C-alpha positions as CSV (number, residue, x, y, z in Angstrom):
1,M,90.1,69.9,-46.8
2,L,90.2,66.2,-46.7
3,W,92.4,64.0,-48.9
4,I,92.5,60.3,-49.4
5,V,96.0,58.8,-49.8
6,L,95.6,55.3,-51.1
7,C,98.8,53.2,-51.3
8,V,99.2,49.8,-53.0
9,D,102.0,47.5,-51.9
10,K,104.6,46.2,-54.3
11,A,104.6,42.4,-54.5
12,N,106.8,40.6,-52.0
13,T,107.3,43.6,-49.6
14,A,105.9,42.0,-46.4
15,E,109.4,41.8,-44.9
16,I,110.1,45.5,-45.7
17,R,106.7,46.4,-44.3
18,D,107.4,44.5,-41.1
19,K,110.9,46.0,-40.7
20,H,109.6,49.5,-40.9
21,L,106.3,49.0,-39.1
22,Q,107.3,50.7,-35.8
23,P,108.9,53.8,-37.5
24,H,105.7,54.0,-39.7
25,R,103.5,53.9,-36.5
26,D,105.7,56.5,-34.9
27,Y,105.4,58.7,-37.9
28,L,101.6,58.4,-37.9
29,Q,101.6,59.3,-34.2
30,S,103.6,62.5,-35.0
31,Q,101.0,63.4,-37.6
32,K,97.9,63.2,-35.2
33,G,97.1,66.9,-35.9
34,I,96.2,66.1,-39.5
35,L,95.5,62.4,-39.6
36,V,91.8,61.6,-39.7
37,L,91.9,57.9,-40.4
38,A,94.7,55.4,-41.2
39,G,94.8,51.6,-41.7
40,A,96.3,48.8,-43.7
41,T,94.2,47.5,-46.6
42,Q,94.1,43.7,-46.5
43,S,93.5,40.7,-48.7
44,D,89.9,39.5,-48.7
45,D,90.7,36.8,-46.2
46,G,92.5,39.3,-43.9
47,T,95.7,37.4,-43.8
48,K,98.0,40.0,-45.3
49,A,98.4,43.7,-45.8
50,I,98.2,44.8,-49.4
51,G,98.4,48.5,-49.0
52,S,97.5,51.5,-46.8
53,L,94.8,54.1,-46.7
54,F,95.0,57.5,-45.0
55,V,92.6,60.4,-44.8
56,V,94.4,63.6,-43.9
57,N,93.1,67.1,-43.3
58,V,95.4,69.5,-45.1
59,D,94.9,72.5,-47.3
60,S,96.5,71.3,-50.5
61,R,97.4,68.2,-52.6
62,E,101.1,69.2,-52.1
63,K,100.7,68.8,-48.3
64,A,98.9,65.5,-48.7
65,K,101.8,64.4,-50.9
66,A,104.3,65.7,-48.3
67,F,102.5,63.6,-45.7
68,S,102.9,60.5,-47.9
69,D,106.5,61.3,-48.7
70,G,107.3,61.4,-45.0
71,D,106.0,57.9,-44.3
72,P,108.8,55.4,-43.7
73,F,106.8,52.9,-45.9
74,T,107.0,55.3,-48.8
75,Q,110.7,56.1,-48.1
76,N,111.6,52.4,-48.0
77,G,109.9,51.4,-51.2
78,V,106.9,49.4,-49.9
79,F,104.4,51.0,-52.3
80,S,104.0,50.4,-56.0
81,S,101.5,53.2,-56.4
82,I,100.1,56.1,-54.4
83,T,96.9,57.9,-55.4
84,I,95.9,61.2,-53.8
85,T,92.3,62.2,-54.1
86,R,90.3,65.1,-52.6
87,L,87.4,64.0,-50.5
88,R,84.3,66.0,-49.6
89,K,83.0,64.9,-46.1
90,G,79.5,63.4,-46.4
91,Q,78.2,60.8,-44.0
92,W,80.3,60.4,-40.9
93,N,79.6,57.5,-38.5
94,P,82.7,56.4,-36.7
95,G,80.6,54.3,-34.4
96,A,79.9,51.9,-37.3
97,A,83.6,50.9,-37.2
98,E,83.5,49.7,-33.6
99,G,84.4,46.1,-33.3
100,A,85.9,46.0,-36.9
């Protein structure tokens, strides 16, 4: 089953985010077997990250939370909130994201 993990950054955590970016990327690489989609959410003008969004394919909310808990961004206090929501796959068009 699919789960959305939506994370919102705390204010003034850009330096913490930058410091832990490579470990975060390494962690995501290690989770390729369950990670469907990942990306930073951004301000409307695209100049700064304001959070993260993940879609993971795991069989329980607990496993989605464990994925989130393992992220170096979570472990180092980047996020003010993390919301986990089950997702039913509907339309799927990854080609629409090309060039984004």
